[in-house]
NUKOL-207607 format. One record per atom (N, C-alpha, C, O): x, y, z; chain; residue in three letters. Coordinates in steps of 0.02 Angstrom, whole numbers, plus 32768, in hexadecimal, padded with zeros to 4 digits. Example, Ala and Ser with C-alpha at 12.3 -4.5 7.8 and 13.67 -1.06 7.14 Angstrom:
BEGIN
+------+------+------+-----+------+
|    u |    v |    w | mol | type |
+------+------+------+-----+------+
| 8294 | 7EE4 | 8186 |   A |  ala |
| 8267 | 7F1F | 8186 |   A |  ala |
| 8294 | 7F5B | 8186 |   A |  ala |
| 82C8 | 7F5A | 81A7 |   A |  ala |
| 8282 | 7F90 | 8162 |   A |  ser |
| 82AC | 7FCB | 8165 |   A |  ser |
| 8285 | 8002 | 818A |   A |  ser |
| 829E | 8039 | 8192 |   A |  ser |
+------+------+------+-----+------+
END
This chain:
BEGIN
+------+------+------+-----+------+
|    u |    v |    w | mol | type |
+------+------+------+-----+------+
| 96AD | 8C8A | BE9F |   A |  met |
| 96C4 | 8CBE | BE6F |   A |  met |
| 970C | 8CC1 | BE6F |   A |  met |
| 972B | 8CBB | BEA4 |   A |  met |
| 9729 | 8CC9 | BE35 |   A |  thr |
| 9777 | 8CCC | BE2A |   A |  thr |
| 9786 | 8D10 | BE36 |   A |  thr |
| 976C | 8D3D | BE15 |   A |  thr |
| 97AE | 8D1A | BE62 |   A |  leu |
| 97D9 | 8D6B | BE6F |   A |  leu |
| 97FE | 8D75 | BE41 |   A |  leu |
| 9801 | 8DB0 | BE2F |   A |  leu |
| 9823 | 8D49 | BE22 |   A |  his |
| 985E | 8D59 | BDF4 |   A |  his |
| 9855 | 8D96 | BDC4 |   A |  his |
| 987D | 8DC5 | BDC4 |   A |  his |
| 9818 | 8D93 | BD96 |   A |  pro |
| 9804 | 8DCE | BD6F |   A |  pro |
| 9803 | 8E0C | BD92 |   A |  pro |
| 981D | 8E3F | BD7B |   A |  pro |
| 97E4 | 8E0B | BDCC |   A |  leu |
| 97DC | 8E4A | BDF3 |   A |  leu |
| 981B | 8E63 | BE0A |   A |  leu |
| 9829 | 8E9F | BE07 |   A |  leu |
| 9847 | 8E33 | BE24 |   A |  ile |
| 988D | 8E4D | BE40 |   A |  ile |
| 98B2 | 8E62 | BDFE |   A |  ile |
| 98D5 | 8E94 | BE04 |   A |  ile |
| 98B2 | 8E47 | BDC6 |   A |  glu |
| 98D5 | 8E5B | BD91 |   A |  glu |
| 98C1 | 8E9C | BD7A |   A |  glu |
| 98EB | 8EC4 | BD67 |   A |  glu |
| 9885 | 8EA8 | BD7A |   A |  ala |
| 9867 | 8EED | BD5D |   A |  ala |
| 9881 | 8F22 | BD96 |   A |  ala |
| 9890 | 8F5B | BD87 |   A |  ala |
| 9884 | 8F0C | BDCF |   A |  glu |
| 9899 | 8F4B | BE08 |   A |  glu |
| 98E1 | 8F55 | BDFD |   A |  glu |
| 98F9 | 8F8D | BE02 |   A |  glu |
| 9907 | 8F1D | BDED |   A |  lys |
| 9959 | 8F28 | BDDE |   A |  lys |
| 995B | 8F4B | BD9D |   A |  lys |
| 9985 | 8F77 | BD95 |   A |  lys |
| 9935 | 8F3F | BD73 |   A |  arg |
| 9933 | 8F72 | BD2B |   A |  arg |
| 992A | 8FBA | BD35 |   A |  arg |
| 9949 | 8FE4 | BD14 |   A |  arg |
| 98FC | 8FC9 | BD64 |   A |  ala |
| 98EE | 9009 | BD7B |   A |  ala |
| 991E | 902D | BDA5 |   A |  ala |
| 9918 | 9069 | BDB1 |   A |  ala |
| 9952 | 9003 | BDBE |   A |  gly |
| 9984 | 9028 | BDDE |   A |  gly |
| 9982 | 9021 | BE2B |   A |  gly |
| 99AB | 9039 | BE53 |   A |  gly |
| 9949 | 8FFB | BE3A |   A |  his |
| 9947 | 8FE7 | BE87 |   A |  his |
| 997D | 8FC6 | BEA2 |   A |  his |
| 99A9 | 8FB1 | BE7D |   A |  his |
| 997F | 8FBF | BEDD |   A |  ser |
| 99B4 | 8F9A | BEFB |   A |  ser |
| 999C | 8F4F | BEF8 |   A |  ser |
| 995F | 8F49 | BF04 |   A |  ser |
| 99C1 | 8F10 | BEEA |   A |  leu |
| 99AF | 8ED9 | BEE4 |   A |  leu |
| 99A3 | 8EC0 | BF30 |   A |  leu |
| 9976 | 8E9A | BF43 |   A |  leu |
| 99D6 | 8EDF | BF55 |   A |  lys |
| 99DB | 8EC4 | BFA0 |   A |  lys |
| 9997 | 8EDA | BFBF |   A |  lys |
| 9971 | 8EB2 | BFDA |   A |  lys |
| 998E | 8F17 | BFB9 |   A |  arg |
| 994D | 8F29 | BFDB |   A |  arg |
| 9906 | 8F12 | BFBF |   A |  arg |
| 98D3 | 8F0E | BFE2 |   A |  arg |
| 990B | 8F03 | BF7E |   A |  thr |
| 98D2 | 8EE5 | BF63 |   A |  thr |
| 98C6 | 8EA1 | BF74 |   A |  thr |
| 988C | 8E8D | BF7A |   A |  thr |
| 9901 | 8E74 | BF7E |   A |  cys |
| 98F9 | 8E36 | BF9E |   A |  cys |
| 98E7 | 8E35 | BFE3 |   A |  cys |
| 98BC | 8E0D | BFF6 |   A |  cys |
| 9900 | 8E5A | C009 |   A |  glu |
| 98EA | 8E70 | C055 |   A |  glu |
| 98A0 | 8E81 | C05A |   A |  glu |
| 9881 | 8E6B | C08A |   A |  glu |
| 9884 | 8EA5 | C02E |   A |  leu |
| 9842 | 8EBA | C037 |   A |  leu |
| 9815 | 8E7A | C01E |   A |  leu |
| 97DE | 8E6F | C039 |   A |  leu |
| 982A | 8E55 | BFEF |   A |  met |
| 9801 | 8E15 | BFD6 |   A |  met |
| 980B | 8DDD | C006 |   A |  met |
| 97E5 | 8DAD | C003 |   A |  met |
| 983D | 8DE1 | C036 |   A |  lys |
| 9850 | 8DAA | C065 |   A |  lys |
| 9865 | 8D6C | C037 |   A |  lys |
| 9847 | 8D37 | C03A |   A |  lys |
| 989C | 8D78 | C00B |   A |  val |
| 98B6 | 8D40 | BFEC |   A |  val |
| 9903 | 8D4F | BFE9 |   A |  val |
| 9917 | 8D89 | BFED |   A |  val |
| 992E | 8D1B | BFE1 |   A |  ser |
| 9976 | 8D26 | BFEA |   A |  ser |
| 9995 | 8D43 | BF9B |   A |  ser |
| 997C | 8D2F | BF67 |   A |  ser |
| 99B9 | 8D64 | BF9C |   A |  arg |
| 99DC | 8D7C | BF5B |   A |  arg |
| 99FD | 8D3B | BF3A |   A |  arg |
| 9A00 | 8D37 | BEFD |   A |  arg |
| 9A15 | 8D0B | BF60 |   A |  thr |
| 9A3A | 8CD0 | BF3F |   A |  thr |
| 9A03 | 8CA9 | BF10 |   A |  thr |
| 9A0F | 8C8E | BEDA |   A |  thr |
| 99BF | 8CAD | BF33 |   A |  ala |
| 9992 | 8C80 | BF15 |   A |  ala |
| 997D | 8CA4 | BECA |   A |  ala |
| 996D | 8C82 | BE99 |   A |  ala |
| 9981 | 8CE3 | BEC9 |   A |  phe |
| 9979 | 8D10 | BE8C |   A |  phe |
| 99AF | 8D08 | BE5F |   A |  phe |
| 999E | 8D03 | BE24 |   A |  phe |
| 99ED | 8D05 | BE6D |   A |  met |
| 9A23 | 8D04 | BE3A |   A |  met |
| 9A21 | 8CC9 | BE10 |   A |  met |
| 9A14 | 8C91 | BE26 |   A |  met |
| 9A2F | 8CD7 | BDCA |   A |  pro |
| 9A2A | 8CA1 | BDA3 |   A |  pro |
| 9A4E | 8C6B | BDA9 |   A |  pro |
| 9A83 | 8C75 | BDC6 |   A |  pro |
| 9A43 | 8C2F | BD96 |   A |  val |
| 9A76 | 8BF1 | BDA4 |   A |  val |
| 9A9C | 8BE7 | BD6B |   A |  val |
| 9A84 | 8BDD | BD33 |   A |  val |
| 9AE1 | 8BE9 | BD7B |   A |  ala |
| 9B10 | 8BDA | BD46 |   A |  ala |
| 9B04 | 8B8C | BD32 |   A |  ala |
| 9AF0 | 8B61 | BD5A |   A |  ala |
| 9B13 | 8B83 | BCEF |   A |  pro |
| 9B14 | 8B49 | BCD2 |   A |  pro |
| 9B48 | 8B1B | BCEF |   A |  pro |
| 9B82 | 8B2F | BCF2 |   A |  pro |
| 9B37 | 8ADB | BD04 |   A |  ala |
| 9B69 | 8AA7 | BD21 |   A |  ala |
| 9BA4 | 8A96 | BCEB |   A |  ala |
| 9B9A | 8A87 | BCB0 |   A |  ala |
| 9BD7 | 8A99 | BD04 |   A |  arg |
| 9C10 | 8A84 | BCCF |   A |  arg |
| 9C1E | 8A3D | BCCD |   A |  arg |
| 9C1A | 8A21 | BD04 |   A |  arg |
| 9C2D | 8A17 | BC98 |   A |  pro |
| 9C37 | 89D0 | BC9C |   A |  pro |
| 9C70 | 89C9 | BCC8 |   A |  pro |
| 9C9A | 89F6 | BCC9 |   A |  pro |
| 9C76 | 898F | BCF0 |   A |  ala |
| 9CA9 | 8979 | BD10 |   A |  ala |
| 9CE8 | 8967 | BCE8 |   A |  ala |
| 9CDD | 894E | BCB1 |   A |  ala |
| 9D20 | 896E | BCF9 |   A |  pro |
| 9D5C | 8956 | BCCD |   A |  pro |
| 9D5D | 8916 | BCC1 |   A |  pro |
| 9D48 | 88F0 | BCED |   A |  pro |
| 9D6F | 8903 | BC94 |   A |  val |
| 9D72 | 88BA | BC83 |   A |  val |
| 9DBC | 8894 | BCA4 |   A |  val |
| 9DF3 | 88AF | BC9B |   A |  val |
| 9DB4 | 8862 | BCC1 |   A |  arg |
| 9DE7 | 8844 | BCDF |   A |  arg |
| 9DFB | 8807 | BCB1 |   A |  arg |
| 9DD2 | 87DD | BC9E |   A |  arg |
| 9E45 | 8808 | BC9F |   A |  arg |
| 9E56 | 87CA | BC76 |   A |  arg |
| 9E80 | 879E | BCAA |   A |  arg |
| 9E9C | 87B4 | BCDC |   A |  arg |
| 9E7E | 8765 | BC97 |   A |  arg |
| 9E9B | 8730 | BCB4 |   A |  arg |
| 9EE4 | 8730 | BC9E |   A |  arg |
| 9EF3 | 8742 | BC65 |   A |  arg |
| 9F0C | 871F | BCC5 |   A |  met |
| 9F5C | 8725 | BCB6 |   A |  met |
| 9F6C | 86DD | BCA8 |   A |  met |
| 9F5D | 86B2 | BCD1 |   A |  met |
| 9F8A | 86CE | BC6F |   A |  pro |
| 9F9E | 868A | BC56 |   A |  pro |
| 9FCE | 8670 | BC88 |   A |  pro |
| 9FFA | 8694 | BC9F |   A |  pro |
| 9FC8 | 8634 | BC99 |   A |  asn |
| 9FF8 | 860D | BCC9 |   A |  asn |
| A03C | 85FF | BCAD |   A |  asn |
| A065 | 85E0 | BCCE |   A |  asn |
+------+------+------+-----+------+
END
């Protein structure tokens, strides 16, 4: 069972995210959305 929809519903209802995660025995960091990865900067070779 995925807890994310339940935790999201509790959050929308105004309940504490911290307390909800404690009661569900999941970490808050596991619930937080993952930011999309940024591409690495392009390295250019210096001419000799």
